[in-house]
C-alpha positions in Angstrom: 46.6 17.4 21.5 45.7 18.5 17.9 49.3 19.3 16.9 52.5 18.0 18.3 53.5 20.9 20.7 57.2 21.2 19.9 56.7 24.9 20.2 56.3 24.5 24.0 60.1 24.5 24.2 60.6 27.8 22.3 60.0 30.3 25.3 62.6 28.5 27.4 65.1 28.2 24.5 64.7 31.8 23.5 65.0 33.2 27.0 68.1 31.1 27.6 69.5 32.4 24.3 68.8 36.0 25.2 70.4 35.6 28.6 73.5 34.1 27.1 73.8 36.9 24.5 73.3 39.5 27.3 76.1 38.0 29.3 78.6 37.7 26.4 78.4 34.0 25.7 79.8 33.2 22.3 77.3 32.6 19.4 78.9 29.2 18.9 77.2 28.2 22.2 73.9 30.0 22.2 73.1 29.2 18.6 73.2 25.4 19.2 69.9 25.1 21.2 67.8 26.9 18.7 69.5 25.1 15.8 69.0 21.7 17.2 65.4 22.5 18.1 64.7 23.4 14.4 66.4 20.3 13.1 64.8 18.0 15.6 61.3 19.5 15.1 61.6 18.9 11.3 62.8 15.3 11.8 60.1 14.5 14.3 57.4 16.1 12.1 58.5 13.8 9.2 58.4 10.9 11.6 54.8 11.7 12.7 53.6 12.3 9.2 55.4 9.6 7.3 55.8 6.6 9.6 53.0 4.0 9.8 50.9 3.6 12.8 51.2 0.3 14.7 50.2 -1.2 18.0 52.4 -0.8 21.1 55.3 -3.2 20.6 58.1 -3.6 23.0 61.4 -2.5 21.5 64.1 -4.6 23.2 66.6 -3.0 20.8 65.8 0.5 22.1 66.1 -0.7 25.7 69.4 -2.3 25.1 70.6 0.8 23.2 69.9 3.0 26.2 71.6 0.6 28.7 74.6 0.2 26.4 75.1 3.9 25.9 74.8 4.4 29.7 77.5 1.8 30.1 79.6 3.5 27.4 79.8 6.7 29.5 82.2 4.7 31.8 84.4 3.9 28.9 84.8 7.5 27.7 86.8 10.1 29.6 85.4 11.2 32.9 85.2 14.8 34.2 86.5 14.8 37.7 85.2 11.3 38.3 81.8 12.0 36.7 80.6 9.8 33.8 77.6 11.3 32.2 78.6 12.1 28.6 79.6 10.3 25.4 81.7 12.4 23.1 80.8 12.6 19.4 83.5 14.7 17.8 83.4 18.1 19.6 80.0 17.5 21.0 79.4 15.9 24.4 76.1 14.0 24.5 74.4 13.8 28.0 73.1 10.2 27.5 70.5 10.3 30.4 68.7 13.4 29.3 68.8 12.3 25.7 67.4 8.8 26.2 65.7 8.4 29.5 62.4 9.8 28.2 62.5 7.1 25.5 63.3 4.4 28.1 60.3 5.6 30.2 58.1 5.1 27.1 59.5 1.6 26.6 58.8 0.8 30.3 55.2 1.8 29.7 55.1 -0.6 26.7 56.5 -3.4 28.8 53.7 -2.7 31.3 51.1 -2.7 28.5 52.4 -6.1 27.4 52.4 -7.5 30.9 56.2 -7.9 31.0 56.4 -6.7 34.6 59.5 -8.6 35.6 61.5 -7.2 32.7 60.1 -3.7 33.6 61.5 -4.0 37.1 64.8 -5.5 35.9 65.4 -2.7 33.4 64.5 -0.1 36.0 66.9 -1.5 38.6 69.8 -1.8 36.1 69.2 1.8 34.9 69.0 3.2 38.4 72.3 1.4 39.3 74.1 2.8 36.3 72.9 6.4 37.0 74.0 6.0 40.6 77.5 5.0 39.5 77.8 8.0 37.1 77.0 9.6 39.7 73.9 11.8 38.8 71.5 12.5 41.7 69.2 14.5 39.5 68.7 11.7 37.0 68.5 9.0 39.6 65.7 10.9 41.3 63.9 11.9 38.1 64.0 8.5 36.5 63.4 6.7 39.8 60.3 8.7 40.6 59.0 8.4 37.0 59.5 4.6 37.0 57.9 4.3 40.5 54.9 6.4 39.3 54.5 4.3 36.2 54.9 1.0 38.1 52.3 1.9 40.8 49.8 2.7 38.1 50.4 -0.3 35.9 52.0 -3.2 37.6 50.4 -5.9 39.8 53.4 -8.0 41.1 53.2 -6.8 44.7 56.5 -8.3 46.0 58.4 -7.2 42.9 57.0 -3.7 43.3 58.0 -3.4 47.0 61.5 -4.6 46.2 61.9 -2.2 43.2 60.5 0.8 45.2 62.8 0.0 48.1 65.8 0.0 45.8 64.7 3.2 44.1 64.4 5.0 47.4 67.7 3.7 48.6 69.4 4.8 45.4 68.0 8.3 45.6 69.1 8.7 49.2 72.6 7.4 48.3 72.8 9.6 45.3 72.1 12.8 47.3 74.5 11.7 50.0 77.3 11.4 47.5 77.0 14.4 45.2 79.7 15.1 42.7 82.0 18.1 43.1 81.6 19.6 39.6 81.2 23.3 39.6 78.4 25.0 37.8 78.7 26.6 34.3 76.9 29.9 34.2 75.0 29.2 31.0 74.1 25.6 31.8 73.4 25.0 35.5 73.0 28.7 36.4 71.1 29.9 33.3 68.2 31.0 35.5 70.5 33.3 37.4 71.6 34.9 34.1 67.9 35.4 33.3 67.3 36.9 36.7 70.2 39.3 36.2 68.2 40.8 33.3 65.4 41.8 35.7 62.5 40.5 37.8 60.2 40.4 34.8 62.6 38.2 32.9 63.0 35.9 35.9 59.2 35.5 36.1 59.1 34.7 32.4 61.9 32.3 32.8 60.2 30.4 35.6 57.0 30.4 33.6 58.8 29.0 30.6 60.2 26.1 32.6 56.8 25.3 34.1 55.3 25.4 30.6 57.5 22.4 29.6 55.4 20.3 31.9 52.1 21.3 30.3 51.8 18.6 27.6 52.2 15.9 30.1 50.3 17.4 33.0 47.2 18.2 30.9 46.8 14.5 29.8 48.2 12.8 32.9 44.8 11.3 33.7 44.4 9.8 30.2 47.4 7.5 30.4 50.2 6.7 32.9 52.9 7.4 30.3 52.0 11.1 30.3 52.1 11.2 34.1 55.4 9.4 34.3 57.2 11.6 31.8 55.7 14.7 33.5 57.2 13.4 36.8 60.5 12.9 35.2 60.7 16.5 33.9 59.3 17.9 37.1 61.9 16.2 39.3 64.7 17.2 36.8 63.6 20.8 37.1 63.3 20.8 40.9 66.7 19.1 41.4 68.5 22.0 39.7 67.6 24.1 42.8 69.4 21.7 45.1 72.6 20.9 43.3 74.7 21.8 40.3 72.6 20.1 37.6 71.7 21.3 34.1 68.6 23.4 33.7 66.9 21.5 30.8 66.0 23.2 27.5 66.8 26.8 28.8 70.4 26.0 29.6 73.0 25.1 27.0 72.8 21.5 25.9 71.3 19.8 22.9 70.6 16.4 24.6 67.5 17.6 26.7 66.0 19.2 23.6 66.3 16.0 21.6 65.0 13.9 24.5 62.0 16.1 25.0 61.3 16.1 21.3 61.4 12.3 21.2 58.9 12.0 24.0 56.5 14.5 22.4 56.8 12.9 18.9 56.2 9.3 20.2 53.3 10.3 22.4 51.6 12.3 19.6 52.2 9.5 17.0 50.7 6.9 19.4 48.0 9.0 21.0 45.3 6.6 19.9 47.0 3.6 21.6 48.4 5.0 24.8 45.1 5.0 26.8 44.8 1.2 26.8 45.6 0.9 30.5 42.9 2.2 32.8 44.3 4.7 35.3 43.8 3.3 38.7 
């Protein structure tokens, strides 16, 4: 990975933007994704260039921030009983898609530093909060990513068995109790809008979504963190075909774009350190 591949998101963002324009979605909506991509890319580029390199250190403050913000979704107004967002002025932030990639990175660092019990505790707390929101897509994506990471890095057999059992149980319960929110055409059903433009556009749309997995799939054998984040995005994409869940990057929503950018920026910045655990 010679350059940080923020451009990987562009095909999905541009296709989603074209589909929104073709179906009369206001520019106030479709302009946000490309705008936040530009802003986030510049900020992440500065982070990569200017910040000092250091070893992999556990950031308890980051872990606490993610959990606190997930808790904060229950304090803000719900949408038909669903608690997934934190409002910042007129903008609704989808906390899970914004911060779970960062949390997966911190779980990896916990594993590197042999803090396996804390790894499992954070995983179970997060799964529980996502289950309460409820968000079957994020429960499944984060649960599978944490399980993949745990199986490749942790050695506490009894703790692993308990955590895996709780993850599987949470995923089953989440899909048995789906929310009743209807889809928004330019969010959850954005791929349908792309398909309405023609078969070629649909093929390009599917290819653009698959392309999002490329940075993680290509280097999955080098380090478990690549594999885990790839699993997270793969399950997030797959789940959109089985429920009314946002199509990341292509559909309207700034949170997935920022979350994806954070993951790419961190991995690129720390690429010399993240291969310290031998892939089993």
